[in-house]
C-alpha distance (Angstrom), angle and dihedral (degrees) to the residues before:
residue distance angle dihedral
M1 . . .
F2 3.78 . .
V3 3.81 90.5 .
I4 3.73 91.0 54.0
A5 3.85 88.6 45.7
S6 3.80 91.2 53.6
V7 3.96 90.8 51.6
L8 3.75 95.7 37.4
P9 3.82 109.1 24.2
L10 3.81 117.0 -179.7
P11 3.84 111.1 -107.4
S12 3.80 117.2 -93.7
V13 3.82 94.5 7.5
G14 3.75 129.6 86.3
I15 3.77 131.7 -106.6
L16 3.77 95.8 -100.9
F17 3.79 94.1 50.3
S18 3.85 89.9 47.0
G19 3.67 91.1 50.4
M20 3.79 90.3 53.0
I21 3.78 93.2 49.7
Y22 3.86 89.6 47.9
F23 3.78 89.1 50.7
L24 3.83 94.2 49.7
A25 3.83 89.9 47.3
L26 3.86 90.3 51.5
L27 3.78 90.1 48.4
I28 3.87 94.6 48.9
L29 3.73 98.8 39.1
V30 3.77 103.5 37.4
I31 3.78 116.1 9.8
L32 3.84 99.9 44.2
P33 3.79 94.8 46.4
G34 3.70 91.3 46.6
Y35 3.77 93.3 49.5
H36 3.89 89.2 50.6
F37 3.73 96.8 47.6
S38 3.81 92.3 47.2
A39 3.86 90.5 50.5
V40 3.80 89.9 49.3
R41 3.85 90.5 47.3
L42 3.86 90.7 49.0
A43 3.80 91.0 50.9
N44 3.72 93.2 51.1
T45 3.84 92.7 45.7
L46 3.86 88.6 52.5
N47 3.74 92.8 50.0
F48 3.76 91.0 -165.8
D49 3.75 115.5 168.0
A50 3.73 114.4 152.3
D51 3.72 141.6 139.5
A52 3.80 115.5 -121.6
V53 3.79 126.6 -144.4
F54 3.76 114.9 -169.5
S55 3.76 127.0 -154.3
E56 3.76 138.6 165.8
T57 3.74 93.1 -94.8
D58 3.82 105.6 29.1
I59 3.71 152.3 -1.2
V60 3.79 119.2 -116.3
L61 3.86 116.7 -155.2
R62 3.83 116.5 -164.5
H63 3.65 108.2 -168.8
R64 3.80 117.8 -140.1
N65 3.80 100.3 -158.8
K66 3.81 95.1 44.3
D67 3.76 132.7 42.7
M68 3.78 91.4 -115.5
V69 3.81 139.6 121.3
E70 3.80 122.4 -164.3
T71 3.69 126.4 -168.2
K72 3.85 116.9 -156.9
D73 3.77 129.6 178.6
W74 3.75 124.6 -132.0
A75 3.79 90.6 -97.3
W76 3.76 85.8 77.4
I77 3.68 91.3 69.7
S78 3.87 113.0 74.0
K79 3.72 99.6 -177.3
I80 3.83 142.0 3.2
A81 3.89 115.0 -152.6
F82 3.74 122.6 -169.3
T83 3.79 115.1 -148.3
R84 3.76 130.9 176.8
A85 3.83 95.2 -97.2
A86 3.89 103.0 24.1
V87 3.79 150.6 13.4
V88 3.73 111.9 -118.8
L89 3.81 122.9 -157.5
E90 3.86 117.3 -162.2
T91 3.76 117.0 -154.6
R92 3.77 129.1 -146.9
Q93 3.78 92.8 -135.5
Y94 3.76 124.6 114.9
P95 2.96 117.3 -95.2
G96 3.72 85.7 33.4
F97 3.72 120.4 -138.7
L98 3.73 140.3 -178.7
I99 3.92 130.3 -120.6
F100 3.78 109.1 -149.0
L101 3.84 119.6 -158.2
H102 3.79 113.8 -174.1
R103 3.84 111.1 -132.9
S104 3.87 91.8 -136.0
G105 3.71 89.2 64.9
L106 3.83 96.1 49.5
T107 3.77 125.3 86.6
G108 3.83 123.8 -138.8
E109 3.77 90.1 -102.5
E110 3.72 92.8 53.2
M111 3.83 91.4 47.7
A112 3.84 89.5 52.0
F113 3.87 91.5 48.8
L114 3.78 91.0 51.5
N115 3.79 90.5 48.5
Q116 3.69 88.4 51.2
M117 3.74 92.0 49.0
N118 3.81 89.4 48.4
V119 3.75 91.4 57.2
R120 3.77 91.2 48.4
I121 3.96 91.0 50.8
R122 3.75 89.9 49.8
Q123 3.76 94.3 52.0
K124 3.85 91.7 55.5
């Protein structure tokens, strides 16, 4: 972008500032939409729609769009992140995906359980 800015600088601003503006334009107009549409395409390709039931020993996934039940152990989860609005479970599976649990839908006992499992995952 700085090469383009040196050839076609914006009027009344320097090359450095022109390069930054061109870079932001590229980011907003090309890279962010490309990232969004690739993520949507990946989600549609995976076609993952399941209900998850968590226990101390495993995670049971009951798929809504298929007549299939999977049982995973906690080694399948690589990381549990707690944000202000959600609890995010990151899997070790390729292609990796995230399981979002909204905090508003979780009870205090469920939050304590996920905290306990997060400590267990970190220790491994």
